[in-house]
N, C-alpha and C positions, 0 to 999 in steps of 0.2 A: 859541588865545588863552592867553597866560601867566597863571598864577594869581597873584593878589596875596597873597604870603606875609606882607606887613606887617600884614594884617588878622587873622592867626591869632595868638592869645595865646601867649606864651612857654610852653613846656612842653607844647604840644598838637600838635606836628608831629614826625614821625619816631619813632624807637624810644623816646627818652627823654621822660619826662613826670613832672610832680609829682603827677599825679592817679592814685592807686592803682587805681581802677577801670579807667581807660584802659590803664594798664600791664598789668594782668592780662588784659584783653581782647586786647591785642597779643601777649602771650605765648601765649595760647590759640590765636590765629590762626597764629602761627609753628609751634606744635606740631602743629596740624592739617595745615599744609602739609608738614611734615617726615614725618608719618605717611603722607600720600599718596605721597611719594617712596619711602619705605621699602616701601610696598605695591606698588610698581612702576608707579604712575600718574605720568607726567611730562607736565605741561602746558607746551608750548613758549611759551605766553604768559606764564607765571610764571617759568620757569627758563631760564637760558642756560648754556653751557659756560664754563669758566674762560678758554678761548681767546677766546671772543666777548667776555667781560667785559674782558679785556686790550685787545682791539682798540678797544672803545668808550671805555675810559679813555684810551688813547693819542690817539684822535681829539679827545676833549674837553680833555685836558690834555697837549699835546705835550711839555711840559717834563719829563714823566716818563721820556722816552727818555734823558735826560742822566744 
């Protein structure tokens, strides 16, 4: 089931936000994820290779091939 993003207030979705507490929490989460990778722990549910990312982008946005 698709999520109804219209019900989410502006500034509350994705990396960018107007709420400083939310922003700091997101930065802390990103830093924790990066520390896991640097420590050698790689969760295939969180991370993909750049090749996999390219494939998925081209599937979703075929005009990128042009």
